C-alpha positions as CSV (number, residue, x, y, z in Angstrom):
1,M,40.6,21.3,-23.2
2,D,42.8,18.6,-24.6
3,I,41.0,15.4,-23.5
4,D,44.0,13.2,-24.2
5,V,46.3,15.2,-22.0
6,F,43.7,15.3,-19.3
7,S,43.4,11.6,-19.4
8,A,47.1,11.0,-19.3
9,V,47.5,13.3,-16.3
10,H,44.8,11.6,-14.2
11,A,44.8,8.0,-15.5
12,Q,46.9,6.9,-12.5
13,E,44.4,8.3,-10.1
14,W,41.5,6.5,-11.9
15,D,43.4,3.2,-11.9
16,R,44.2,3.6,-8.2
17,L,40.5,4.3,-7.3
18,D,39.5,1.3,-9.3
19,E,42.0,-0.8,-7.4
20,L,40.7,0.4,-4.0
21,V,37.1,-0.2,-5.0
22,R,37.9,-3.8,-6.0
23,K,39.5,-4.5,-2.6
24,R,37.1,-2.4,-0.5
25,R,36.3,-5.3,1.9
26,S,39.9,-5.5,3.0
27,L,41.0,-1.9,3.1
28,T,43.2,-0.4,5.9
29,G,42.3,2.8,7.6
30,E,44.7,4.8,5.4
31,E,43.4,3.2,2.3
32,I,39.8,4.1,3.2
33,D,40.8,7.7,3.6
34,E,42.5,7.5,0.2
35,L,39.4,6.0,-1.3
36,V,37.2,8.9,-0.1
37,E,39.7,11.5,-1.3
38,L,40.0,9.9,-4.8
39,Y,36.2,9.5,-5.0
40,Q,35.8,13.2,-4.5
41,R,38.6,14.0,-7.0
42,V,37.4,11.7,-9.7
43,S,33.8,13.0,-9.3
44,T,35.2,16.4,-10.2
45,H,37.1,14.8,-13.2
46,L,33.8,13.3,-14.4
47,S,32.1,16.7,-14.3
48,V,34.9,18.2,-16.4
49,V,34.8,15.4,-19.0
50,R,31.0,15.6,-19.2
51,T,31.2,19.4,-19.7
52,S,33.7,19.1,-22.5
53,G,31.5,16.6,-24.3
54,Q,34.5,15.4,-26.3
55,D,34.7,11.7,-25.2
56,P,31.4,9.9,-24.4
57,A,33.3,6.6,-23.9
58,L,35.6,8.2,-21.2
59,S,32.5,9.8,-19.6
60,G,30.8,6.4,-19.4
61,R,33.9,4.8,-17.9
62,L,34.2,7.5,-15.2
63,S,30.5,7.4,-14.5
64,S,30.7,3.7,-13.7
65,L,33.9,4.2,-11.6
66,V,32.3,7.0,-9.6
67,A,29.1,5.0,-9.0
68,R,31.1,2.0,-7.8
69,A,33.2,4.2,-5.6
70,R,30.1,5.9,-4.2
71,S,28.7,2.5,-3.2
72,A,32.0,1.6,-1.5
73,V,32.1,4.9,0.4
74,T,28.5,5.0,1.5
75,G,28.1,1.3,2.0
76,A,25.9,-1.1,0.0
77,H,22.2,-0.9,0.4
78,S,20.4,-3.8,1.9
79,S,19.0,-6.3,-0.6
80,G,15.5,-5.8,-2.1
81,W,14.2,-8.9,-0.3
82,A,15.4,-7.5,3.0
83,D,13.5,-4.4,2.3
84,V,10.3,-6.3,1.5
85,G,10.7,-8.4,4.7
86,G,11.2,-5.2,6.7
87,F,8.1,-3.6,5.2
88,F,5.9,-6.5,6.1
89,T,7.3,-7.2,9.5
90,R,7.8,-3.6,10.7
91,S,6.5,-0.7,8.6
92,F,3.2,-1.9,7.3
93,P,1.9,-3.7,10.5
94,A,3.1,-0.8,12.7
95,T,1.1,1.7,10.7
96,L,-2.0,-0.5,10.9
97,Y,-1.6,-0.7,14.6
98,R,-0.9,3.0,15.1
99,L,-4.0,3.9,13.1
100,R,-6.1,1.1,14.5
101,W,-8.8,3.3,16.2
102,W,-9.3,5.2,12.9
103,W,-10.1,2.0,10.9
104,I,-11.9,0.3,13.7
105,G,-14.2,3.4,14.0
106,V,-14.7,3.2,10.2
107,T,-15.6,-0.5,10.6
108,V,-18.2,0.2,13.3
109,G,-19.7,3.1,11.5
110,T,-19.9,1.4,8.1
111,L,-21.5,-1.7,9.5
112,A,-24.0,0.3,11.4
113,I,-25.0,2.2,8.2
114,A,-25.2,-1.0,6.2
115,T,-27.3,-2.7,8.9
116,V,-29.8,0.2,9.1
117,T,-30.0,0.4,5.3
118,G,-30.6,-3.3,5.0
119,W,-33.3,-3.2,7.7
120,W,-35.0,-0.2,6.0
121,V,-35.1,-1.9,2.6
122,A,-36.3,-5.2,4.0
123,A,-38.9,-3.7,6.3
124,N,-40.5,-1.2,3.9
125,P,-42.1,-2.6,0.7
126,D,-42.2,0.9,-0.8
127,V,-38.5,1.3,-0.4
128,L,-37.9,-2.1,-1.9
129,A,-40.2,-1.3,-4.8
130,A,-38.2,1.9,-5.5
131,L,-35.1,-0.2,-6.2
132,G,-36.6,-1.9,-9.2
133,T,-39.5,-3.8,-10.7
134,P,-40.6,-7.0,-8.9
135,E,-39.3,-9.0,-11.9
136,S,-35.8,-7.4,-11.8
137,I,-35.5,-7.8,-8.0
138,A,-36.6,-11.4,-8.2
139,R,-34.1,-12.0,-10.9
140,Y,-31.4,-10.4,-8.8
141,V,-32.3,-12.4,-5.7
142,E,-32.8,-15.7,-7.3
143,Y,-30.1,-15.7,-9.9
144,E,-27.8,-12.7,-10.4
145,F,-26.5,-12.3,-6.8
146,A,-25.2,-15.8,-6.7
147,N,-24.2,-16.1,-10.4
148,Y,-22.0,-13.0,-10.1
149,Y,-19.4,-15.2,-8.2
150,T,-19.4,-18.1,-10.7
151,E,-20.3,-16.7,-14.1
152,N,-16.6,-16.1,-15.0
153,P,-13.6,-18.3,-14.8
154,A,-12.2,-18.3,-11.3
155,G,-8.8,-17.0,-12.2
156,S,-9.9,-14.1,-14.3
157,F,-12.7,-13.2,-11.8
158,A,-10.2,-13.1,-8.9
159,A,-7.9,-10.8,-10.9
160,Q,-10.8,-8.5,-11.8
161,V,-12.0,-8.4,-8.1
162,W,-8.4,-7.7,-6.9
163,T,-7.9,-4.8,-9.3
164,N,-11.3,-3.2,-8.5
165,N,-10.9,-3.5,-4.8
166,A,-7.3,-2.2,-4.8
167,W,-8.5,0.8,-6.8
168,V,-11.4,1.5,-4.3
169,A,-8.9,1.3,-1.4
170,A,-6.4,3.6,-3.1
171,Q,-9.2,6.1,-3.7
172,A,-10.2,6.0,-0.1
173,I,-6.7,6.9,0.9
174,I,-5.9,9.4,-1.8
175,F,-9.1,11.3,-1.2
176,G,-7.9,12.0,2.3
177,V,-6.0,15.0,1.0
178,A,-9.4,16.8,0.4
179,F,-9.9,16.9,4.2
180,G,-11.4,13.3,4.0
181,L,-14.7,14.4,2.6
182,P,-14.5,12.3,-0.6
183,T,-13.3,9.4,1.6
184,L,-16.5,9.6,3.7
185,W,-18.5,9.6,0.5
186,V,-16.8,6.4,-0.8
187,L,-17.4,4.7,2.5
188,L,-21.0,5.8,2.7
189,M,-21.7,4.5,-0.8
190,N,-20.0,1.2,-0.1
191,A,-22.1,0.8,3.1
192,V,-25.4,1.7,1.4
193,N,-24.8,-0.6,-1.5
194,V,-24.0,-3.6,0.8
195,G,-27.1,-2.7,2.9
196,M,-29.4,-2.5,-0.1
197,A,-28.1,-5.9,-1.4
198,G,-28.6,-7.5,2.0
199,G,-32.0,-5.9,2.4
200,M,-33.3,-7.2,-0.9
201,M,-32.0,-10.7,-0.1
202,F,-33.6,-10.7,3.4
203,A,-36.9,-9.4,2.1
204,H,-37.2,-12.5,-0.1
205,G,-36.0,-15.0,2.5
206,R,-32.5,-15.3,1.1
207,G,-30.5,-13.9,4.0
208,D,-28.7,-17.2,4.4
209,V,-27.5,-17.0,0.8
210,F,-26.4,-13.4,1.3
211,F,-24.1,-14.2,4.2
212,A,-22.9,-17.5,2.7
213,L,-21.7,-15.7,-0.4
214,L,-20.5,-12.5,1.3
215,L,-18.6,-13.7,4.4
216,P,-15.9,-16.0,3.0
217,H,-14.2,-13.2,1.1
218,G,-16.0,-10.2,2.5
219,L,-14.6,-10.3,6.0
220,L,-11.0,-9.6,4.8
221,E,-12.0,-7.6,1.7
222,L,-14.2,-5.1,3.7
223,T,-11.7,-4.9,6.5
224,A,-9.1,-3.8,3.9
225,V,-11.5,-1.1,2.6
226,F,-12.2,0.0,6.2
227,V,-8.4,0.3,6.8
228,A,-8.0,2.4,3.7
229,G,-10.9,4.6,4.7
230,G,-9.5,5.1,8.2
231,V,-6.1,6.0,6.8
232,G,-7.7,8.5,4.4
233,L,-9.7,10.1,7.2
234,K,-6.5,10.3,9.3
235,I,-4.8,12.2,6.5
236,G,-7.8,14.6,6.3
237,W,-7.8,15.2,10.0
238,T,-4.1,15.8,9.9
239,L,-4.8,18.7,7.6
240,I,-7.4,20.1,9.9
241,S,-5.4,19.5,13.2
242,P,-1.7,19.0,12.5
243,G,-0.8,19.3,16.2
244,D,2.6,20.8,17.0
245,R,3.9,20.1,13.5
246,T,3.6,22.4,10.5
247,R,0.6,21.4,8.3
248,L,2.9,20.5,5.4
249,R,5.2,18.4,7.5
250,A,2.3,16.6,9.2
251,L,0.8,15.9,5.8
252,G,4.1,14.6,4.5
253,E,4.6,12.2,7.4
254,E,1.1,10.8,7.3
255,A,1.0,10.6,3.5
256,R,4.3,8.7,3.3
257,A,2.9,6.1,5.8
258,A,-0.3,6.0,3.9
259,I,1.5,5.1,0.7
260,G,3.0,2.1,2.5
261,V,-0.5,1.1,3.7
262,A,-1.8,1.2,0.2
263,L,1.0,-1.0,-1.0
264,G,0.4,-3.5,1.8
265,L,-3.3,-3.6,1.2
266,V,-2.6,-4.7,-2.4
267,V,-1.4,-8.0,-0.9
268,V,-4.3,-8.2,1.6
269,L,-6.8,-7.6,-1.2
270,F,-5.0,-10.2,-3.4
271,I,-5.7,-12.8,-0.7
272,S,-9.3,-11.7,-0.4
273,G,-9.6,-11.8,-4.2
274,L,-8.3,-15.3,-4.3
275,I,-10.9,-16.3,-1.7
276,E,-13.6,-14.6,-3.7
277,G,-12.5,-16.1,-7.0
278,L,-11.7,-19.6,-5.8
279,V,-13.9,-20.2,-2.7
280,T,-17.0,-18.0,-2.8
281,G,-19.7,-19.8,-4.8
282,W,-17.4,-22.7,-5.7
283,I,-17.2,-24.5,-2.3
284,T,-20.7,-25.8,-1.7
285,N,-20.2,-26.5,2.0
286,T,-21.3,-23.1,3.4
287,W,-19.6,-23.5,6.8
288,A,-16.3,-24.6,5.2
289,A,-16.4,-21.5,3.0
290,I,-17.2,-19.2,5.8
291,G,-14.5,-20.9,8.0
292,I,-11.9,-20.0,5.4
293,G,-13.0,-16.3,5.6
294,V,-13.0,-16.3,9.4
295,I,-9.5,-17.8,9.5
296,A,-8.2,-15.2,7.0
297,E,-9.7,-12.4,9.1
298,A,-8.4,-13.8,12.3
299,L,-4.9,-14.0,10.9
300,F,-5.1,-10.4,9.8
301,F,-6.0,-9.2,13.2
302,L,-3.4,-11.4,14.8
303,Y,-0.8,-9.9,12.4
304,V,-1.8,-6.4,13.4
305,F,-2.1,-6.8,17.1
306,T,1.1,-8.9,17.5
307,V,3.6,-8.0,14.8
308,G,2.2,-4.5,14.4
309,K,2.0,-3.8,18.1
310,R,5.6,-5.0,18.7
311,A,6.9,-2.9,15.8
312,H,5.0,0.1,17.0
313,R,6.3,-0.1,20.5
314,A,9.8,-0.4,19.0
315,G,9.4,3.0,17.6
316,E,8.3,2.2,14.0
317,T,5.9,4.8,12.6
318,G,5.6,3.7,9.0
319,D,7.3,6.8,7.7
320,I,10.3,6.6,5.3
321,E,13.5,6.0,7.1
322,N,15.7,9.1,7.3
323,A,13.0,11.2,5.6
324,P,13.9,14.9,5.7
325,A,12.5,16.8,8.6
326,A,12.3,20.1,6.6
327,V,12.0,21.2,3.0
328,P,15.0,23.2,1.7
329,V,14.2,26.8,0.8
330,A,16.0,29.5,-1.1
331,G,17.8,32.3,0.7
């Protein structure tokens, strides 16, 4: 193919398409039809030029023209900030509300296991002794538990906590694809570890210190982990009982919503990380520190049960908008 002849033949069409794209906000009905027709025609021209491989510069020019024409034909996408706003006012809170009984159930179950574990450790000297030597336990109770929150600079500690907790939450969600069994294990280990720490502190008369250092950040932080666990278990249960949907479609719908929850929890855990890094152990007034944690937790529940409830009742599911209902197959 002679690329110069091809360009000369179609240059007028390219220029006309460029003109229509530039004035797309004031096109008449006939001009809109012309724009669509030229867009389709120039897309074919671009394919021909690319196949010939003779003129990269012309290929680049037509690629840009086709891309701008596609935007004019299909309509500009909403701005990134509008998407972010929509996510935090509709998609994320609606998913939290829709799955509320899953993560509320995880919350109750985890707290029950942690409480029983803590009581078992505190009430049984043999169990307490199995956790370490008297010297190591005394060092943990008197020094290490509290020093953990202040031994590093607040900023770096908050970043470290945020990263770790976001990873734990992501694991709890991702493991749901294995029928939720690894998610249950993550939640169980988290509950047992918190219970053992509390049991050691209470056994040595330091229960007040335990709650003073845990509650400011732990209310919101643990709630985020419980939410992740509930979402992970929902994914696992969807694989077991997909309802009237195919198993693959049900998994896709729940997994897409779960990805949104994971992204939203990054922000929730960022806030709890800030509290842990800047409040816990640094604000000496215990009730003021706990009050900050209670306010953060109350705002989260208010967010879920007002914004989320409203978005859910409006039909928001947390799934990707216009997600395909079926997977294309051959034949």
